C-alpha positions as CSV (number, residue, x, y, z in Angstrom):
1,M,120.7,128.9,-16.8
2,P,117.2,130.5,-16.9
3,I,116.6,133.5,-19.2
4,D,114.3,136.5,-18.3
5,N,111.9,138.3,-20.7
6,N,114.7,140.7,-21.8
7,G,117.0,137.8,-22.8
8,Q,119.2,138.3,-19.8
9,S,120.7,135.4,-17.8
10,V,119.2,135.0,-14.4
11,Q,121.1,133.1,-11.7
12,K,118.9,130.6,-9.8
13,N,118.1,131.5,-6.2
14,S,120.3,129.4,-3.9
15,Q,119.0,130.9,-0.6
16,P,115.9,129.7,1.3
17,T,112.7,131.6,1.3
18,F,111.3,132.6,4.7
19,V,107.7,133.4,5.8
20,W,107.2,135.6,8.8
21,Q,103.5,136.2,9.8
22,N,101.9,138.2,6.9
23,S,105.2,139.1,5.3
24,Q,107.0,137.1,2.6
25,I,110.7,137.6,2.5
26,L,112.7,136.5,-0.5
27,Q,116.5,136.4,-0.3
28,Q,118.5,135.9,-3.4
29,N,122.2,135.7,-4.0
30,Q,123.2,137.2,-7.3
31,S,126.9,137.8,-7.9
32,N,127.6,138.1,-4.2
33,N,125.1,141.0,-4.0
34,F,121.9,140.5,-2.0
35,L,118.6,142.0,-2.9
36,I,115.8,141.8,-0.4
37,F,112.3,142.1,-1.5
38,V,109.6,142.6,1.1
39,Q,105.9,142.2,0.4
40,Q,103.8,143.5,3.2
41,N,100.0,143.4,2.7
42,N,100.6,143.2,-1.1
43,K,102.7,146.5,-1.0
44,T,106.4,146.4,-1.8
45,S,108.8,148.8,-0.1
46,T,112.6,149.1,-0.1
47,T,113.0,151.9,2.4
48,N,116.0,151.8,4.7
49,Q,113.8,151.4,7.8
50,Q,112.0,148.3,6.3
51,Q,115.3,146.8,5.2
52,Q,116.6,147.2,8.7
53,T,113.4,145.5,10.1
54,V,113.8,142.7,7.6
55,S,117.4,142.2,8.6
56,E,116.4,141.9,12.3
57,M,113.7,139.4,11.3
58,L,116.2,137.3,9.4
59,Q,118.6,137.4,12.4
60,N,115.7,136.3,14.6
61,L,115.0,133.4,12.3
62,K,118.6,132.2,12.5
63,D,118.3,132.3,16.3
64,V,115.2,130.1,16.3
65,K,115.9,126.5,17.4
66,L,113.1,124.0,16.6
67,D,112.2,121.4,19.2
68,T,111.6,118.3,17.1
69,N,110.2,116.5,20.1
70,S,107.2,118.8,20.1
71,L,106.4,118.6,16.4
72,N,103.2,116.9,15.5
73,V,104.6,114.4,13.0
74,C,103.6,110.9,11.9
75,E,106.1,108.6,13.6
76,P,106.6,105.0,12.3
77,V,105.0,102.4,14.5
78,S,108.3,100.5,14.6
79,T,110.0,103.4,16.4
80,R,107.1,104.6,18.4
81,V,107.5,104.2,22.2
82,E,104.3,104.1,24.2
83,K,104.3,105.4,27.7
84,P,103.4,102.7,30.2
85,I,100.0,103.0,31.9
86,M,100.5,103.0,35.6
87,H,97.8,101.5,37.8
88,E,97.8,101.8,41.6
89,F,97.0,98.6,43.4
90,S,97.6,97.0,46.8
91,L,99.9,94.0,47.1
92,T,98.1,92.9,50.2
93,K,94.7,91.3,50.2
94,E,92.6,91.6,53.3
95,K,91.6,88.2,54.7
96,K,88.0,87.5,55.5
97,I,87.5,86.1,58.9
98,P,85.0,83.2,58.9
99,T,82.1,83.2,61.3
100,L,83.1,80.9,64.2
101,D,81.1,82.1,67.2
102,K,78.6,79.2,67.2
103,P,79.8,75.6,67.9
104,Y,78.6,72.7,65.8
105,S,76.4,69.9,67.2
106,T,74.8,66.6,66.1
107,N,71.6,68.7,65.4
108,T,73.3,71.4,63.3
109,N,71.5,71.9,60.0
110,V,74.3,71.5,57.5
111,T,72.4,73.0,54.7
112,Q,71.6,76.3,56.5
113,E,74.8,76.9,58.4
114,L,77.4,77.0,55.7
115,F,81.1,77.6,56.1
116,D,82.0,81.2,55.1
117,G,85.7,80.8,55.3
118,S,88.2,80.3,52.5
119,A,90.0,77.5,50.8
120,E,93.2,78.8,52.4
121,D,91.6,78.2,55.8
122,I,90.9,74.6,55.0
123,N,94.3,74.1,53.4
124,A,96.0,75.3,56.6
125,Y,94.1,72.7,58.6
126,L,94.7,69.8,56.1
127,K,98.4,70.5,55.8
128,G,100.4,67.3,56.1
129,S,97.4,65.0,55.4
130,K,96.6,63.0,52.2
131,L,94.1,65.8,51.4
132,E,96.5,68.6,51.6
133,G,95.7,71.4,49.1
134,M,92.1,70.2,48.6
135,G,90.5,73.2,50.3
136,Q,89.0,74.6,47.1
137,V,87.4,71.3,46.3
138,F,85.5,71.3,49.6
139,I,84.4,74.9,49.0
140,D,83.3,74.1,45.5
141,I,81.3,71.1,46.6
142,Q,79.7,73.1,49.4
143,N,78.6,75.8,46.9
144,K,77.5,73.2,44.3
145,Y,75.3,71.1,46.7
146,H,74.7,73.7,49.5
147,I,76.1,71.4,52.2
148,N,78.5,72.7,54.9
149,A,82.2,72.1,53.8
150,L,83.2,71.3,57.4
151,F,80.5,68.6,57.5
152,L,82.0,67.0,54.4
153,M,85.4,67.2,56.0
154,G,84.1,65.6,59.2
155,I,82.8,62.6,57.2
156,A,86.2,62.3,55.4
157,K,87.9,62.4,58.8
158,V,85.7,59.8,60.5
159,E,85.6,57.4,57.5
160,S,89.2,57.5,56.4
161,G,91.3,59.8,58.6
162,Y,91.5,62.2,55.6
163,G,92.7,59.5,53.3
164,N,95.1,57.7,55.6
165,Q,92.7,54.7,56.0
166,P,90.6,54.6,52.9
167,K,88.4,51.7,51.8
168,K,90.5,48.6,51.0
169,S,88.8,48.2,47.7
170,C,89.7,51.8,46.6
171,K,92.4,54.1,48.0
172,F,90.5,57.1,46.8
173,N,87.3,56.2,48.6
174,I,87.7,58.4,51.6
175,V,84.1,58.9,52.6
176,G,83.0,55.3,53.3
177,A,80.6,55.0,50.4
178,G,79.9,51.4,49.4
179,G,80.1,50.2,45.8
180,V,81.8,53.2,44.4
181,Y,85.4,53.4,43.0
182,P,86.4,57.0,42.5
183,K,89.6,57.7,40.5
184,T,90.7,60.7,42.5
185,Y,90.1,62.4,45.9
186,T,88.1,65.1,44.1
187,D,85.8,62.5,42.6
188,S,85.2,61.0,46.0
189,I,84.4,64.3,47.6
190,N,82.1,65.3,44.7
191,G,80.4,61.9,44.9
192,L,79.8,62.5,48.6
193,G,78.1,65.8,48.0
194,R,76.0,64.4,45.2
195,N,74.9,61.4,47.3
196,L,73.9,63.5,50.3
197,S,72.0,66.0,48.1
198,K,70.1,63.4,46.2
199,N,69.4,60.7,48.9
200,Y,69.5,62.6,52.2
201,I,69.0,66.4,51.9
202,S,66.1,66.1,49.5
203,S,64.3,63.8,52.0
204,G,64.7,66.3,54.9
205,L,67.8,64.6,56.5
206,T,69.8,67.7,57.1
207,T,71.6,67.1,60.5
208,P,74.4,64.7,61.4
209,S,72.0,62.7,63.6
210,K,69.4,62.3,60.9
211,I,71.9,61.5,58.2
212,R,73.6,58.9,60.4
213,N,70.3,56.8,60.6
214,K,70.7,56.1,56.9
215,Y,74.4,56.6,56.2
216,C,75.8,54.3,58.8
217,K,73.2,52.7,61.1
218,G,75.7,50.5,62.8
219,N,77.8,53.4,64.1
220,K,75.8,55.1,66.8
221,T,78.6,57.6,67.7
222,W,79.0,58.7,64.1
223,P,77.1,62.0,64.5
224,Q,79.2,62.9,67.6
225,K,82.5,62.1,65.8
226,V,81.6,64.1,62.8
227,S,80.4,67.2,64.7
228,A,83.5,66.9,67.0
229,E,85.7,67.1,63.9
230,M,83.8,70.2,62.7
231,N,84.5,71.8,66.1
232,E,88.2,70.9,65.9
233,I,88.4,72.8,62.6
234,R,86.5,75.7,64.2
235,N,88.9,75.8,67.1
236,F,91.9,75.7,64.8
237,L,90.6,78.6,62.8
238,K,89.8,80.6,66.0
239,K,93.4,80.3,67.0
240,R,94.5,81.1,63.5
241,Y,92.6,84.4,63.7
242,E,93.2,84.9,67.4
243,L,89.5,85.0,68.2
C-alpha cells in the first residue's frame, strides 16, 4: 500500500477520473468516505455551492451514452464494410436506324456509300443461313477495307447462297474466288475484302458493273444480282424499323 510523506498509509484510488471542459474532477474512495477535489482555473475550492455543481456534473456524466458508431477509430480492414457505390444507368440501349432512303444499283459506288447499320441488323437478316452470326465480321471488313458491307454480302449470296453452295474444292470458299482455300468463313470474307481493295478498288473499279468486268466476265447478270441482294437487305431492314 502506498505511504505518504507523513508515513501514513494511503489507499489507492479505485474510482475513475473525469475531465469536464476546463475543470478536473478527482473522485477518491477512502474508507467509504468520498472527498471531491475541484480544480477550476488552477484554483481549488470546496464550497457547498461548488460541491453541488460538481455533483450535478458527475450525474450528467453518468447519463451520457457514447455512440461508438460515430467515433473516429481505426477499424481493422478485415471487419471494415465499405458502402457500395451506386451508379445510375439505363438498361435499354437506343438502336441506331441505318440510312435506307436510297436504293442500290449496278452503278453504286461501294466505297463511298457505306452501310451505317449494325452487326445486329445483318445478323437478323442472316438468321438461319450458314453465315448466321457473322454480322460483325462483315462490319469489320467494311471498316478495314472501306467497302460496303452489303456489297460483300451480295457477292456471298450470288456466289454461294450464303454458304449453302460453296466451291466444291473448299466448303469455306463462299465468295467464288479461284485458287484460294480459306479455313473459315471469316477468312473467306476477309480474303474477299483484301482482294477487292488490292486488285479492284485501287484501280478505280468501285461499282458492281465495273468490278464484274474483272471479277466474273462470263456472268453478265452478276452486277444486277449483287445489287438486287443489297436491296433485299435494305427492304428487310426498312420493315424491321417500320420505315
